[in-house]
Each structure stands twice: as structure tokens, then as C-alpha cells.
N, C-alpha and C positions, 0 to 999 in steps of 0.2 A: 334533487339529483337522483338519477337511477342508482339504486343501491348496489348494482352489480355491473361494473363497466369493464370492457376489455382495454388492456394497456400493453403496448409493444415494448419489450425490453431489448435493447441493443447493447451488447458488450461481450466481446469474444476474443479468443486467442489465448491470453494469459489469465492466471488466477486473479491478478490485480484488476482485470476488467470484469471477470465473471462473478467473483465472490461478492463484491458489493452489490452488483445488480441482483443477485439472488437474495441478499438481505432485504432489499427494497421489495422484490417480488413476494417474499414471504409475508411482509407487512401488508401489502396490497391484498394478498389472498386471505389473510386474517380478517381483513375488513370486508370480505365478501366479494372482492373483485376477481377478474379473470386475466391475470397477466400471462403473456406468452413471449417466447424468445425468438429472435432471428440470429442465426449463427452459421458457422461453417463446420463441416464434418471433421476437419483436422484440428480444430481448436479445442481448448479445455472444456468449453461449453458442451461439447458432444458427450462428455462423461458426466459433468456435474449437474447439468440441467435436467436430463432425464432421470437421474438418481433422486431428484426431489419432486418428481411427478409434475413438472411444468411442461406444457406443450412447446415444441420448438420447430421452426420452419428453417429450411436449409437454403443457403445461397452459396455461390462460388465467387470468392474475392480474396485478393492478397493485399500485401502492404505496398505503400509507395515510399515510405521514409526508411532510410537506413538499409536499403536493399540494392542489389546490383541492377545494371541496366536491363538485363534480360527479364528479371523478375518485375521491374517497373513497367516494362512494355507489356508483359503478360497481364499485369493488373489493369493497366489502361484499357486493354482489350476486353477484360472481364467486366469493367465498370458498366457499360451500357446494358448488357443482359442482366447484371445484378440489380441495376436500377429498375428495370422492367419487372424482374421477379419480386422486388420489394413493393412495387405498385400493385401487382397482382395480390400479394399477401394482404396489403392494406385494404384493397377492394373487397377481399373475401372476409376478413376478420373485423374490419371497421373499428380499429382502435380509436379511443377518444384522446389519447396522448401517447407520446413516445418518451421513454426514458433511455438516455444514452450514457454509457461509461466511456465513450470514445473508442479509439482503436479502429483498425481497418474495417471491421464488420459494420461499424456505425456509419461510415461515410455514405454508402448508397441508401441506407435506411433513413438517415436524416434528410438526404436530398429528396427521396420519394415522399416523405412526410411533408416537406416544404411545398412540393408541387400539389399536394392534396390538401393544403391548408390545415394540417394537423399540428397542434402545439408540440414543441420539442423541449424537454427538460434535460439538461446536461449536468452530470456530476463530474467535476474536475478535481481530482484528489491531490494534484501536484502544484507547487508554486509556479512552475512553468507549464502551462497547458500543453497537452499533446498535439500532434500534427493535425489530426482530424478536428479536434475542438477549435483550434485556432483558425483553420480554413473555413469551418462552418459557423463561426462565432456569430455572424450577423443573422443567421437563420434561427437561433435559439430563442425560445420564449423566456426561459429562466436558466441561469447557470448557478449551480450549487457548488460552492468552493470549500476547500479546506484551508486555504491560505489567502489572505487579503492581497498578497502580491500577484495573484492571478487575475484580479478584477480588471485591470486595464486592458486585458486582451478581449474583453467582451463589451457589448454596448452598455453605455451608462444606464443605470436604473434596472438592469436585468439580473444582477448578481445578488447572491445571499450566501453568507458563510454558514454552512451547516455541518461541515466536517464529513468524515468518511465513516460508514457503518463499522463498528468495532464490537466484538463480543462483550456482553455485559460484565463478564468475569473480570475484565481489565479495569473497568470503572469501579468495581467493588473492592479493589485491593486497598487496604489501609496503608497509610504512611508507615515506612519501616524505620524504626530507630536503629541507628548503627550500634552494634555490640560486638566486640572482639574483632576477629579478622574481617577485613573488607571483602564483601561478597561481590564478585564480578561475573556477570553473564556475558559471554561472547557468542554471537550468533550471526552467521552470514546467510540465514535462510535454510530451508530444508535440504538444499543441495550443497550448502556450505560456501565459503568464500576462501579461495586460495590466499588472497592478500591477508585476510584476518587470521587464517590458520597459521601462516608463516610468521606474522608479527607476534601473535600470541606465543607461539613456540619460542621465538627468539627472546621474549620477555621473561620467560620462566626462570632461567638462571639469574637474571638481574634481581628479581624479587627474592629468590632464595639467598643470593649472596649478600643482599642488603638487609636480610632478616626482616623484610617487610611482610607482615602476615596477610595473606589473601586466601580466600576460599573461591575457587574457580569452578564455574559450570560452563563448559564449552561445547556448543553444537558444531561439529566439524563437517557434517555432510558425509556421505558414504565413501567418497574417493580417498580421503586422507585420514580416515579414522584410525586405521590400524597403526600407522607409523606415529601419529600424534599420541595415541594411547600409550604406546611403548616408550616414547620419549618422556612423557609426563611421569611415568612410573620411575624413571631414572633421575628425576629432578628433586628428590627429597633434599634434606632430611624431613621426616614427618614433623608436622607442627609449623613449618615455615611455608610449605606449599601444599595446600590441601585442595581437594575438589574432585571433579569427575569430568572425564572426556566422554562424549557420547555422539553417535552419528546423527541422532534425531531426538528432539524433545517432544514428547507426545502432549504434555500439559504445559503449554507455554505460559498461561497466566500464573501457574504455581511457580514456574521458574522466575518470572518477573517478581513475584511476591518475595522471594528470597534474596533478590539482588539489591545491592546498594548503588551500583552503577552498571549500565548496559553498554557494551561495545557492539555496534551494529552497522550495516549498510543503511541507506537513507531513502529506501523506497517509500511510497505513500502509505502502504499498510504498516510498515515498521514504525514510522514516525507517528502515525495515528495511535498505535498501541502504546508507544512510549508516553504520549500525551495522556491517554486515558488512564494509564497506570501511575502517572506522575513520577516517572523515573528519569534521573539524570543520565545523560548519555554522552558517549564519544562516537561521533558519526563519521564513517569513512565511505563517502559516496562511490558507487560503482562508476568508473570513469567512462564507460561506453554506453551508459543509459541514454536513450533517445533524448535529444535536445538538452543533454546534461541536466535532466530534471532532478536527479538525486542531489546534485550539488546545490541547486536552488532550494530544495527542501532543507538540506543541512544548514545552509546560510540563514534561512528563515528561523530555524530552531536556535541557531547561535545568537542571532540578533535578539531573540526573545529571552535569552539567558537560560535556555533550557538544555543546551548541549554544547559540546565542543566539536569543531570541525577539524578533521585531519584528512588531507588529500591522500588519495590512493598511493601516489608515488612517494609520499612521505611517511607511509604507515610501516614503520620498522618496529622491532622489539624495543629499541631504545626510546623511540617516541611514545610508544604505548606505555612503557614504564614511567616515563616522565609525566604524561598526562594523568595517569591514574594516581600516582603519588602526589601530584600537585593538587588534584581535586580532594584527595583525602586529608591533606595537611592543613588546609584552610578551614578553621572552625565554622561550621554552619553553611559551608558552600554547597555541599550536596543537598542539604535540605532546601536551600534557596533555589537551586536548579530544579529540584523536584516540584516545588510550588510553581515555578515558571512553566514547567512542562504541563502541569495540570491545567494551567490557564489556557493552554492551546487545545484542550480537549473539548469535544462537542458531543455530549451524550444525546441519544435519540436521533441520530442522523437518518436512519432508515425511516422512522416515523415522520420526520420533518419532510423528507423527500416524498413520502406518500401523501402528506398534506398538500404539498405543492402540486403534485400530479392531479389530485382530486380537484384542486382549485382551478387549474388551467383546463381540465376536462369539463368543468361545469360552465365555462364561458362559451357563448355562442360565437 
């Protein structure tokens, strides 16, 4: 095999599409290959990809799923020129294989690759595959999954469970023996979750009045930080409710290391990090996620014994208090859930994806 091959990386819009694709691209570059991206100027790829010195080609395309009629019609009109643009890019750069994280950017890329008989490797991080991956499933050469539940959506014999690329620091975290107050990490992502913020705030007096010792680390996002910080300060007395309210956690692996249990949304990245760290969790899926994929992820984690599912509409302070105290009261349960979470982990996902891309690129 040629030691230096071009690979086309398709994944744009959100960090959930771009960041794993970058992890695979870094691995390909480390092996001496020449990955390049196709994306849109308004997606997150426009910032993240150039920052890591990867070439990127631009197309104009929007979404079809979860958008209004006007946006859908505009996207349908954009599809033919985007497809032609992708064919021109492929003709000029001659990639040996395409790596797709799904999303609206990937649609015309995958179609163009199929018309040029170029192998397509899809990484699907959710238990319910995204709209593009489902519609293009019969075109893929290999589908790399995080959940076995996604396999029926792809042709038989083309799937492999590899997991989602996760930073090595999460895998390196040792099991944490519980000592003293229960350490609880609450995070709704960098922008925070209003549902988790409100449920957490409502639970503080319950923990205080029950004299149930917890140590809280809560990432609120910027919007509600000031009011939650002020409310937390009023929820003493000291010794019964300890911890820190912060708008953003810079070192998330360190935060995971301190936690006995994590309260989180159930996006693909979140559950992959929970698995890598081996952390018990209470998962509150975002109810407006496309195709309800966060619910499917949380259900898969609950079936594995790694987490507890709480629906967004049921996420109150009382429910959060009940779930946390129930997990803490049963001897060995948190440790058992942590072990179950670790069984869902897949280290080396980026390297495995690079292996598959090299494999399909080497076939005539």
C-alpha cells in the first residue's frame, strides 16, 4: 500500500460531528497519510479544522431533518450543486476512502463517493443512527458503531463496534473508592442544561434537610451561573452541602476522577466519556434531540446496568434526590454500575477507524 494516501473526512456542523473526525484525522496524519475535510463555512469545522492545520474544502448545504419547510426546500435546491462540488473535489484530490461522521455535510459527500466507487466508512456514535447515516446506509462499506443497537440499520456484515474516540485521560482514571460525602458531578455540557440546573437547585434543600452529605461540582453554563452560585451559598449549613458551582469545567477528566456519580445529558460524547471513565450515571436525555437519539443512548446504558434513566419531564429536585440517595444507599451498587459502564468503553477507537480506512483503501 502507498505509505501516504489521501482520505476525505466528512463531518460538520456540531462538535459531535467534527471532534471525532478530527481524532481520526490526527491518527491518519500520524501514520503519514493526507486527510482533508469537506465542510461548510458556518459549521464548527470552519474553526476547528483550520486550527489543526488540516486542509478543508467548502460546500454549501443545509439540513433536511428537524427544519422548517423553507429551510428544507432551500437544502433540496442546494443538493445538486453540492453534489457536483463534491465530485469536483474528489476528482481533484482523489481520496482513497471517505470517513463520515454523518450530519448534513456528509450527505452529498457520500453520494459523490458512491458515484465514483470510492469506499465510505461511517462512524455512528448513537444507538439510533442519524438521518444521513440511515438514508445512506446501503452505500457504506463499513459502519463503525458505539452501540450494538445501531447495527440493524446497516446492511448485515458491514458493522463493527469500535466506539467513539475519547481522550486517553478518561480511560486512565482509576476506580474511585467512596469515602465520606458522596461526590456528585452535574453537567449539561459547556452551555449548561436548564433542566439539570433547575433540578439540581431544587434538590439542594432536600439534601441539606436530610443531613445527607454530598460534595457537589456543578457545571451550569454561563446563562444561569450567577443565580445558582448565589442560591448554593444560601443552602448551608457548612458540612451538609459542600462543593462548587462553576460556569465551565476546563479539566473534565479531573472532574470525573473526583465524582462518585455523574448527572448528565445523554449525547454520544457524554456517554462515551462515562464509559471510558467507568462512572455510574443518572442520564437525563435532551428531549428535542434529533430522532430522540439521546433517549436511545440512555436506554442502552440503563439496559447495560451502567446508568439510570430519568426523562426530562420527570427531572425534578425530588426525583434527583431520590435517585442519588437510592444509588448511595445500596452497598456496592455504584461500584457495580461503574464496572458495567467500563464494559461499554472502547479504547483506541480512532486507531481502529484508521485501520479500517487503510484496509478499505487498499482494496481495488
